N, C-alpha and C positions, 0 to 999 in steps of 0.2 A: 384721447381725444388733446388734453393739455399739453402731451408733447409735439402733436401736430402744429398746434398755436402758436408754440414758443421757437419751433422753427419756422414759421412763416415771417416771424419778426426780424428786420434786418436792424444791423448795428446801426447808431446813428452816426449820422455826417460828422467827422470831426471838423469843423472850420478852423479853430485856432487849437493848433498841437499844445501839450504841456509838457513838461518833465516827466512826467508818468507817461504819456504815448512815446516820448524821446527813448527815453528806456526800454520800452515794454518789448523793444524786438531790433536787433542790431542792425537791420534794414533802415529802421528810422534814424536810429543815432545817424548812419551816413547819409541818407536823404535829407535829413534837416540839417546839414553843416555842422555836426559836433553841438547842435544846439543853437547855432546863429540863425538858422530858420525859424525858432521861436519868437523872432522880434514882431511885435505887433505891427511896429512902422518901418515900412519899404525892408520886408524881411530878403529881398533880392538883393538891395544894394548892402544889407548888412553882410549876408553870405559872401558877395564879392569882395567886400572888406576882408573879411576872416581869409577869403581864399588869397588875398594879397598878402595879409600877414604873415600867413603859412610859407606860401611860396618866399618872402623875405627870409624868414630864420631857417627854411629848407636849402637855398641858394649856395651857401658856401659848401654844403656835404656834396652837390649834386654837379654830373657830369651831363654833356647832352643825352648820352645813352640813358642813364637813371631816369633823367625828366622823360624822355620816351618812353619808357618801360612805366614808371608811374602814372604818366597820363594814360597809357593805354590799359595799363591793369585797372585805374580808377575808373574809366568808363565802363568797363566789362561789370565792375562790380555795382558802378554807379546806376546801370542800367537795369540790373536785378534789384538792386535797394530804392529806386525811384518807381520802379514797378509795382512792390510788394507796397509800398508806403502808400502810394496811390490810391491801391486798391483797399489797402486798411482804414485811409481816411474817406473813401467813398468820394472822391475827387479826383477827377483825370489829370490834371495837372493845378494843384494847389501850388500859390504864390511861397508857401511855407517851405517846399521844395527847394532847396538853393543846389544838391551837388552837381546841378547842372551848370549855373553859374561858376561854382566852384573849380571843375574841369576846364570847362572853357577857358576861364579867366588865367587857369596855370597856362593853358596853352599859349595865349595873347602872351602873357607876361615872360613865357621861354623863348620865343620868336623872336620879341623885339629886345632882348637883351643884347649885350650890355645897354643899359640907358638907365639915367640916374631918376631920381626921384621926380622932376616935373615930366619925365618921357612916361614913367609908370602912370603918373597922374592923369596924363591925357589918354593913354591905352585903357584907364579904368573909365574915365569919362566919355570917351566913345564907345566902350562896351555896354555901360549902363543905358546909354542913349539906343543904340541898335537892337537892344533886350527889351527896352521898354516899348519902343514905337512899333515893334512887329511888322515892318513894311517888308515888301520884295520875300528873301529866302527865307526872313524868319516868320513871315505870314506864312507863306507856302507851307512850311514844315510844321508850323503849330496847326494849322488846320487841316493838313494830308494826314497826320499821325496823332489826331487824338482819340481817346479812348481809354481803356482800361487793356490790361496784359501786357506781354512784350511789346505790342507795336505803341500803346501808349507811353511806356517807359522810354524805350528808343527814341519815340516824340517829345519826351520831357528833355532830353538830351539835343537833339538836334536842333531845334531853333536857337538855343545857345551856341554850338558850334557853330550855326550861322552866322550869328552875330558876332564873334570871334571872328570870323573869314571876313566880315565886312569890316569889322575893326582892324585887322591888320592889311586890309587892302587900300583903308584909307591912309592909313600910317606909311605903307609901301609908296602910295602915290607924294604922299607930304614930303619924305625923305630923299625921294629919286624923283 
């Protein structure tokens, strides 16, 4: 009888992941942006800043083919990591899961290069705006793919790729 009761008890919802949660599973480390998602204030913004810093450090070593391969691989690995982490947190799309911001912002930066600091800052501000307001394509992606499992993990990434697309469209219209 006690075994049945223990099996019926679900693990608690993880509202604020900590270092122990981050290191408990490789998927957590990835989905939480190597710890940038642990921020108590604006984890999505902190994750995007982490992505920007990583991009700047990687840029001298990268070619277009390497960026395409990295972003493609990071998307597939991120799909798995976001799916697993959302299930373990018991929250369909926690704001602490920031790998979606990382990969989508890498895509933005890769496609707007070459540009200097101010161009990158504009890209950052536009991306954060589109990611935060969740209108149009971001709202559709967020609403359509909510949930747990692979569909939900894909949805975590998709709304940020929609924000990246909107960011790139605004920049393209501005430049041309």
